[in-house]
BAKOLDO-99574 format. One record per residue (C-alpha): x, z, y negated. Coordinates in Angstrom, 1 decimal. Example, Ala and Ser with C-alpha at 12.3 -4.5 7.8 and 13.67 -1.06 7.14 Angstrom:
# BAKOLDO-99574
<site <12.3,7.8,4.5>>
<site <13.7,7.1,1.1>>
***
This chain:
# BAKOLDO-99574
<site <48.1,-4.2,48.7>>
<site <44.7,-3.3,49.2>>
<site <44.2,-2.7,45.5>>
<site <46.0,-6.0,44.7>>
<site <43.1,-7.4,46.9>>
<site <40.3,-6.1,44.6>>
<site <41.4,-7.2,41.4>>
<site <40.1,-10.9,41.9>>
<site <36.4,-8.9,42.8>>
<site <36.6,-6.9,39.7>>
<site <37.7,-9.9,37.4>>
<site <34.6,-12.0,39.2>>
<site <32.1,-9.1,38.4>>
<site <33.8,-8.7,34.9>>
<site <33.2,-12.4,34.3>>
<site <29.4,-12.5,35.6>>
<site <28.5,-9.5,33.4>>
<site <30.1,-11.4,30.5>>
<site <28.2,-14.6,31.4>>
<site <24.9,-12.7,31.7>>
<site <25.3,-10.9,28.3>>
<site <26.0,-14.3,26.7>>
<site <23.0,-15.8,28.2>>
<site <20.9,-12.9,27.4>>
<site <22.1,-13.0,23.8>>
<site <21.8,-16.7,23.2>>
<site <17.9,-16.4,24.4>>
<site <17.4,-14.0,22.2>>
<site <16.1,-14.9,18.9>>
<site <14.2,-13.3,15.8>>
<site <10.6,-14.2,17.2>>
<site <11.1,-11.9,20.2>>
<site <11.4,-8.6,18.1>>
<site <8.0,-8.9,16.5>>
<site <6.3,-11.3,19.2>>
<site <3.7,-8.3,20.0>>
<site <2.8,-7.5,16.4>>
<site <-0.2,-8.0,14.5>>
<site <-0.6,-10.9,11.9>>
<site <-0.3,-9.7,8.1>>
<site <-3.3,-9.9,5.9>>
<site <-3.4,-11.3,2.6>>
<site <-4.3,-8.0,0.7>>
<site <-1.4,-6.2,2.1>>
<site <1.5,-8.9,1.7>>
<site <0.2,-10.2,-1.6>>
<site <2.6,-7.9,-3.7>>
<site <5.9,-9.0,-1.7>>
<site <6.5,-12.5,-3.7>>
<site <5.6,-10.7,-6.9>>
<site <8.0,-7.9,-6.4>>
<site <10.7,-10.0,-5.3>>
<site <10.4,-12.0,-8.7>>
<site <10.8,-8.4,-10.3>>
<site <13.9,-7.6,-8.5>>
<site <15.3,-10.7,-9.4>>
<site <14.5,-10.3,-13.1>>
<site <17.5,-7.8,-13.1>>
<site <19.8,-10.6,-12.4>>
<site <18.8,-12.4,-15.7>>
<site <21.1,-11.8,-18.8>>
<site <18.2,-12.6,-21.0>>
<site <14.5,-12.1,-19.7>>
<site <13.4,-14.4,-22.8>>
<site <15.2,-17.4,-21.2>>
<site <15.2,-16.9,-17.4>>
<site <17.8,-18.9,-15.7>>
<site <16.7,-18.5,-12.0>>
<site <14.6,-21.3,-10.7>>
<site <11.7,-19.2,-9.1>>
<site <8.8,-20.8,-7.0>>
<site <6.3,-18.5,-9.1>>
<site <8.5,-18.6,-12.4>>
<site <9.8,-15.3,-13.9>>
<site <7.0,-13.1,-13.9>>
<site <8.5,-10.6,-16.2>>
<site <6.8,-10.0,-19.8>>
<site <10.0,-8.9,-22.0>>
<site <7.3,-6.9,-23.9>>
<site <6.1,-4.9,-20.9>>
<site <9.5,-3.8,-19.8>>
<site <9.6,-0.2,-20.5>>
<site <13.2,0.8,-19.8>>
<site <16.0,-1.7,-18.3>>
<site <19.5,-0.4,-17.5>>
<site <22.4,-2.5,-16.5>>
<site <25.9,-1.5,-15.2>>
<site <27.2,-0.2,-18.5>>
<site <24.2,2.1,-18.8>>
<site <24.1,3.5,-15.0>>
<site <28.0,3.9,-15.3>>
<site <28.5,2.9,-11.6>>
<site <26.1,5.9,-10.8>>
<site <23.5,3.3,-9.3>>
<site <22.4,-0.5,-9.4>>
<site <20.9,-1.8,-12.4>>
<site <17.0,-1.3,-12.3>>
<site <14.0,-1.6,-14.8>>
<site <10.6,-0.2,-15.2>>
<site <7.9,-2.9,-15.5>>
<site <4.3,-2.1,-16.7>>
<site <2.3,-4.3,-14.6>>
<site <-1.1,-4.7,-16.0>>
<site <-2.6,-7.4,-14.3>>
<site <-2.0,-5.4,-11.1>>
<site <-2.7,-1.8,-12.5>>
<site <1.1,-1.2,-11.1>>
<site <4.0,0.6,-12.5>>
<site <7.3,-1.0,-11.0>>
<site <10.5,0.6,-10.8>>
<site <12.8,-2.4,-9.4>>
<site <16.3,-2.2,-8.5>>
<site <18.7,-5.3,-7.9>>
<site <20.8,-5.6,-4.9>>
<site <24.4,-5.3,-3.8>>
<site <26.9,-6.9,-6.5>>
<site <30.0,-8.3,-4.4>>
<site <32.1,-8.3,-7.4>>
<site <31.0,-4.5,-8.7>>
<site <33.3,-1.7,-7.1>>
<site <30.6,0.8,-7.8>>
<site <28.2,-0.6,-5.5>>
<site <30.4,-0.6,-2.9>>
<site <31.3,3.3,-3.8>>
<site <27.4,4.2,-3.1>>
<site <27.7,2.2,0.0>>
<site <30.9,3.9,1.4>>
<site <29.9,7.1,0.4>>
<site <28.4,8.4,3.7>>
<site <29.4,9.4,7.4>>
<site <27.0,10.0,10.4>>
<site <25.4,13.4,9.6>>
<site <26.6,13.9,6.1>>
<site <23.4,14.3,4.5>>
<site <20.4,16.3,6.1>>
<site <17.1,15.8,4.3>>
<site <13.5,16.8,4.9>>
<site <14.0,17.3,8.6>>
<site <16.0,13.9,9.3>>
<site <19.2,12.4,8.0>>
<site <19.6,9.9,5.0>>
<site <22.3,7.7,3.8>>
<site <24.3,10.2,1.4>>
<site <25.4,7.5,-1.3>>
<site <22.1,6.1,-1.4>>
<site <20.3,9.3,-2.1>>
<site <22.4,10.7,-4.7>>
<site <21.8,7.4,-6.7>>
<site <18.2,7.7,-6.1>>
<site <18.7,11.2,-7.7>>
<site <20.5,9.9,-10.6>>
<site <17.9,7.2,-11.2>>
<site <14.8,9.8,-10.7>>
<site <16.6,12.2,-13.0>>
<site <17.1,10.0,-15.4>>
<site <13.6,8.4,-16.1>>
<site <11.4,11.1,-14.4>>
<site <10.1,12.0,-17.8>>
<site <9.2,8.0,-18.6>>
<site <7.6,7.6,-15.2>>
<site <5.4,11.2,-15.6>>
<site <4.2,9.6,-19.1>>
<site <3.3,6.3,-17.8>>
<site <1.3,7.9,-14.5>>
<site <-0.4,10.4,-16.9>>
<site <-1.3,7.6,-19.2>>
<site <-2.5,5.3,-16.4>>
<site <-4.2,7.5,-14.1>>
<site <-5.8,4.5,-11.9>>
<site <-2.2,2.7,-11.8>>
<site <0.1,2.8,-8.9>>
<site <3.6,3.5,-8.6>>
<site <5.8,1.2,-7.0>>
<site <9.4,1.4,-6.0>>
<site <11.2,-1.9,-5.1>>
<site <14.6,-3.0,-4.1>>
<site <16.6,-5.6,-2.2>>
<site <19.5,-4.9,0.2>>
<site <21.5,-1.9,-1.5>>
<site <18.5,-1.8,-3.8>>
<site <16.2,-1.3,-1.0>>
<site <17.9,1.6,0.2>>
<site <17.7,3.3,-3.4>>
<site <13.9,2.5,-3.6>>
<site <13.2,3.9,-0.1>>
<site <15.2,7.3,-1.2>>
<site <13.2,7.5,-4.4>>
<site <9.9,7.2,-2.8>>
<site <10.9,10.2,-0.3>>
<site <12.1,12.3,-3.1>>
<site <9.0,11.6,-5.3>>
<site <6.6,12.1,-2.3>>
<site <8.3,15.4,-1.7>>
<site <7.9,16.5,-5.6>>
<site <4.7,15.0,-6.7>>
<site <4.6,17.8,-9.3>>
<site <7.7,16.3,-11.2>>
<site <5.3,13.2,-11.7>>
<site <2.3,15.3,-12.9>>
<site <0.7,16.0,-9.4>>
<site <0.5,12.2,-8.6>>
<site <-1.8,11.4,-5.7>>
<site <0.1,10.6,-2.8>>
<site <-2.0,7.5,-2.1>>
<site <-0.9,6.1,-5.6>>
<site <3.0,6.1,-4.3>>
<site <4.3,3.0,-2.6>>
<site <7.5,1.4,-2.0>>
<site <8.9,-2.0,-0.9>>
<site <12.3,-2.5,0.7>>
<site <13.2,-5.9,1.0>>
<site <16.1,-6.9,3.2>>
<site <16.2,-3.1,4.0>>
<site <19.6,-1.1,4.5>>
<site <19.4,1.3,7.5>>
<site <19.0,4.2,5.6>>
<site <17.1,7.2,7.3>>
<site <16.6,8.2,10.7>>
<site <13.9,7.3,12.9>>
<site <11.7,10.4,12.4>>
<site <11.8,9.9,8.7>>
<site <11.4,6.0,9.2>>
<site <7.9,6.4,10.8>>
<site <6.7,9.4,9.1>>
<site <6.8,7.5,5.9>>
<site <5.3,4.7,7.1>>
<site <2.3,4.9,5.2>>
<site <4.3,4.7,1.8>>
<site <7.3,2.7,2.5>>
<site <7.0,-1.0,3.5>>
<site <10.4,-3.3,4.4>>
<site <10.2,-6.8,4.4>>
<site <12.4,-9.0,6.8>>
<site <13.3,-12.5,6.8>>
<site <13.7,-14.1,10.1>>
<site <17.5,-13.2,11.2>>
<site <18.7,-11.0,8.7>>
<site <21.6,-9.0,9.8>>
<site <21.4,-6.0,7.7>>
<site <18.1,-4.2,9.2>>
<site <19.3,-4.9,12.7>>
<site <23.0,-3.8,12.5>>
<site <23.2,-0.2,13.2>>
<site <26.8,-0.3,12.0>>
<site <27.2,2.4,9.3>>
<site <27.3,0.6,5.9>>
<site <30.6,1.9,5.1>>
<site <32.4,0.8,8.3>>
<site <31.1,-2.9,7.5>>
<site <32.9,-3.2,4.2>>
<site <36.0,-1.1,5.4>>
<site <36.5,-3.3,8.5>>
<site <39.2,-5.6,8.5>>
<site <37.1,-8.1,10.6>>
<site <35.2,-10.8,8.9>>
<site <31.4,-10.0,9.0>>
<site <30.3,-12.2,11.8>>
<site <33.2,-10.8,13.9>>
<site <32.1,-7.4,13.3>>
<site <28.6,-8.1,13.8>>
<site <29.3,-9.8,17.5>>
<site <31.3,-6.8,18.4>>
<site <28.7,-4.5,17.4>>
<site <26.1,-6.6,19.6>>
<site <28.5,-6.2,22.5>>
<site <28.8,-2.3,22.1>>
<site <25.0,-2.0,21.3>>
<site <24.1,-3.9,24.9>>
<site <25.8,-1.5,26.8>>
<site <23.7,1.4,25.2>>
<site <20.4,2.3,26.8>>
<site <17.5,2.3,24.2>>
<site <16.6,5.9,25.2>>
<site <19.8,6.8,24.2>>
<site <19.6,5.2,20.8>>
<site <16.3,6.8,20.2>>
<site <17.5,10.6,20.5>>
<site <20.3,10.0,18.5>>
<site <19.3,12.2,15.5>>
<site <21.9,10.6,13.2>>
<site <21.1,7.0,13.9>>
<site <19.7,5.2,11.1>>
<site <16.8,2.7,10.8>>
<site <15.3,0.5,8.3>>
<site <12.3,2.7,6.9>>
<site <8.7,2.6,6.8>>
<site <6.1,0.0,8.2>>
<site <8.1,-3.6,9.3>>
<site <6.8,-6.8,7.8>>
<site <8.7,-9.7,9.5>>
<site <8.7,-13.4,8.1>>
<site <8.9,-15.7,11.2>>
<site <10.1,-19.6,10.4>>
<site <12.0,-20.7,12.8>>
<site <11.6,-21.5,16.9>>
<site <14.4,-21.2,19.3>>
<site <15.9,-24.6,20.5>>
<site <14.1,-26.3,17.4>>
<site <15.4,-27.5,14.0>>
<site <14.3,-27.0,11.0>>
<site <11.8,-24.5,9.4>>
<site <8.0,-23.9,10.3>>
<site <5.3,-22.6,7.9>>
<site <6.2,-19.0,7.8>>
<site <4.1,-16.4,10.0>>
<site <4.2,-12.8,8.9>>
<site <3.9,-10.2,11.3>>
<site <3.6,-6.4,10.6>>
<site <3.8,-2.9,12.8>>
<site <5.0,0.6,12.7>>
<site <7.3,0.2,16.1>>
<site <9.2,3.3,17.5>>
<site <10.9,1.6,20.0>>
<site <12.1,-2.0,19.7>>
<site <12.5,-1.5,15.8>>
<site <14.9,-4.3,15.2>>
<site <17.7,-3.0,17.7>>
<site <19.3,-6.2,18.6>>
<site <21.7,-8.5,16.3>>
<site <20.7,-12.1,16.6>>
<site <23.7,-14.3,17.0>>
<site <22.3,-16.8,14.2>>
<site <24.1,-19.2,11.5>>
<site <21.1,-17.9,9.4>>
<site <21.9,-14.1,9.9>>
<site <23.7,-13.5,6.5>>
<site <21.4,-16.7,4.6>>
<site <18.2,-14.9,5.4>>
<site <19.4,-11.9,3.7>>
<site <19.5,-13.8,0.3>>
<site <16.8,-12.6,-2.1>>
<site <16.0,-16.3,-3.5>>
<site <15.1,-17.2,0.0>>
<site <13.2,-14.2,1.1>>
<site <11.0,-14.8,-2.5>>
<site <10.5,-18.2,-1.6>>
<site <9.6,-18.3,2.1>>
<site <7.3,-15.1,1.0>>
<site <5.5,-17.2,-1.4>>
<site <5.0,-20.1,1.0>>
<site <3.8,-17.4,3.4>>
<site <1.1,-16.1,1.2>>
<site <-0.2,-19.1,-0.1>>
<site <-0.7,-20.3,3.4>>
<site <-2.4,-17.2,4.0>>
<site <-4.4,-17.7,1.2>>
<site <-5.4,-21.2,2.3>>
<site <-6.4,-20.0,5.7>>
<site <-8.5,-16.6,4.8>>
<site <-10.2,-18.0,1.6>>
<site <-10.1,-14.5,0.4>>
<site <-10.8,-15.7,-3.0>>
<site <-14.3,-17.1,-2.0>>
<site <-15.0,-13.5,-0.6>>
<site <-17.6,-11.4,-2.4>>
<site <-16.0,-8.2,-4.5>>
<site <-18.1,-5.8,-2.1>>
<site <-17.0,-7.5,1.1>>
<site <-13.4,-8.0,-0.1>>
<site <-13.3,-3.9,-1.0>>
<site <-14.9,-3.3,2.4>>
<site <-11.9,-5.6,4.1>>
<site <-9.3,-3.2,2.0>>
<site <-11.1,0.1,3.3>>
<site <-11.1,-1.2,6.6>>
<site <-7.3,-2.2,6.4>>
<site <-6.4,1.0,5.0>>
<site <-8.2,2.7,8.3>>
<site <-6.4,0.3,10.7>>
<site <-3.1,1.1,8.9>>
<site <-3.9,4.8,9.1>>
<site <-4.7,4.7,12.8>>
<site <-1.6,2.5,13.8>>
<site <0.4,5.0,11.9>>
<site <-0.9,8.1,13.7>>
<site <-0.2,6.5,17.0>>
<site <3.1,5.5,15.9>>
<site <3.8,9.3,15.2>>
<site <2.3,10.5,18.6>>
<site <4.7,7.7,20.3>>
<site <7.7,9.0,18.7>>
<site <6.9,12.8,19.9>>
<site <6.3,11.1,23.4>>
<site <9.8,9.3,23.1>>
<site <11.3,12.7,22.3>>
<site <12.7,11.1,19.0>>
<site <14.7,14.2,17.1>>
<site <12.4,16.1,14.9>>
<site <9.4,14.0,15.3>>
<site <6.0,15.4,14.5>>
<site <2.4,14.8,15.8>>
<site <0.0,13.5,13.2>>
<site <-1.5,17.1,12.4>>
<site <1.6,18.7,11.9>>
<site <1.9,17.0,8.5>>
<site <-1.5,17.1,6.8>>
<site <-0.8,13.6,4.9>>
<site <-3.8,11.4,6.5>>
<site <-6.7,13.0,5.3>>
<site <-8.2,12.8,1.6>>
<site <-7.9,16.8,1.3>>
<site <-4.8,16.7,2.6>>
<site <-3.2,14.3,0.5>>
<site <-3.2,16.9,-2.1>>
<site <0.2,18.3,-3.4>>
<site <-1.5,21.9,-3.5>>
<site <-3.7,21.5,-0.5>>
<site <-4.6,24.8,0.9>>
<site <-4.2,24.2,4.7>>
<site <-0.5,23.5,3.9>>
<site <1.2,26.4,5.4>>
<site <3.9,28.4,3.3>>
<site <7.0,27.0,4.7>>
<site <5.8,23.5,4.4>>
<site <5.1,24.2,0.8>>
<site <8.7,26.1,0.5>>
<site <10.4,23.0,2.1>>
<site <8.8,20.6,-0.2>>
<site <9.3,22.7,-3.6>>
<site <12.8,23.4,-2.7>>
<site <13.9,19.7,-2.0>>
<site <14.2,18.7,-5.4>>
<site <15.8,21.7,-6.5>>
<site <18.8,21.9,-3.7>>
<site <19.1,18.3,-4.4>>
<site <19.9,18.4,-8.1>>
<site <22.0,21.3,-7.8>>
<site <23.8,19.8,-5.1>>
<site <24.4,16.7,-6.8>>
<site <24.5,17.5,-10.6>>
<site <26.7,19.7,-12.9>>
<site <25.8,20.8,-16.5>>
<site <28.3,19.7,-19.2>>
<site <29.2,21.8,-22.4>>
<site <26.1,20.2,-24.4>>
<site <23.6,21.2,-21.3>>
<site <23.2,17.7,-20.3>>
<site <23.2,16.6,-16.3>>
<site <26.5,14.9,-14.6>>
<site <27.0,13.9,-11.4>>
<site <29.6,16.3,-9.6>>
<site <32.6,14.9,-8.8>>
<site <32.7,16.6,-5.4>>
<site <29.3,15.8,-4.5>>
<site <30.7,13.2,-2.1>>
<site <32.4,15.7,-0.4>>
<site <29.4,17.7,0.0>>
***
């Protein structure tokens, strides 16, 4: 009898808890994720719209006659496309990509297209993973994305090395959207750890832009490589926010909105301290750029604002219950809003009117500020007991002298770890056929 009397009380408590959760989730909007971040500058955000258009060039059947209506037109000169691989060329090992020689911006760009919903090979890359399956450089990464990146780098290593040696003042940029963003981020990781494979290219010449990024690496790696990798998120985009493994999203029998809602309810009950201390939990990589263009309880789009930071906690941990969660993931929308944001920043800043000397000083100040912010993020990761997090002094990557691949102050154990990573990766993923060429090992997905 006494037990039966307690049931209504439990029901009331349960209803109150559900009401509180619904209230908090409905009030939470994307602006809350970055309201304490600083505003991005013109210099750091300028490449984003251009790289979006390079990625979109992978969607064109013929670069001579582009069909996509882009705000800045198709910037790809077919004569400067060094290499282009489509699905028939990659044989499903990686998404299509192209290598573009951008003389106007002194940049060698490897741009990877996003997920093709009609291609089973793209799903195979996403599904080739499980929590804790692939450990890399002291953290965890997505196994399928790492394998795709290894295939691309093994195929294009010689081409990239020749370009970087021929143009010693050019930067090497990896860019990708959605599925391609994960491949681009993995490419940046592997190249940074094996710069000798590209002619000992300086670390400062390597960068990555992950557009609508997939959560592809553990928190310690995401923060450690924030000086190389930049992630761009448009407003309510679901993919950087959902901690649901990519393979579970596409294996689920539920519709995507239902799955996101269920995951949102589950994550609400998990303290953030527990999430931070999970070494296998994957995150959006690097420095984050958040394009905010809508306000809560208001209709329509507002002039976009771009905020940036290298957060450790509060790193897009909450899914936004919004009807735009999937549309904000589209590369066309991101390119359009990024271009609008850049034009507004140019109007307000009037950077083109600044003398070249002062402009260079601004860039140096920006680089210094980013370096200090990166160091602070690494120290905070140690303070929050993030697994395998190291203070800035443990990795000599912030000083000019320490950026060289053969720095004398680097410990022998660190050197051996860096040099062995490429060898171990290739040996685990590739075999040699009768002709001596490397082929993807069939059992690699089970390793």
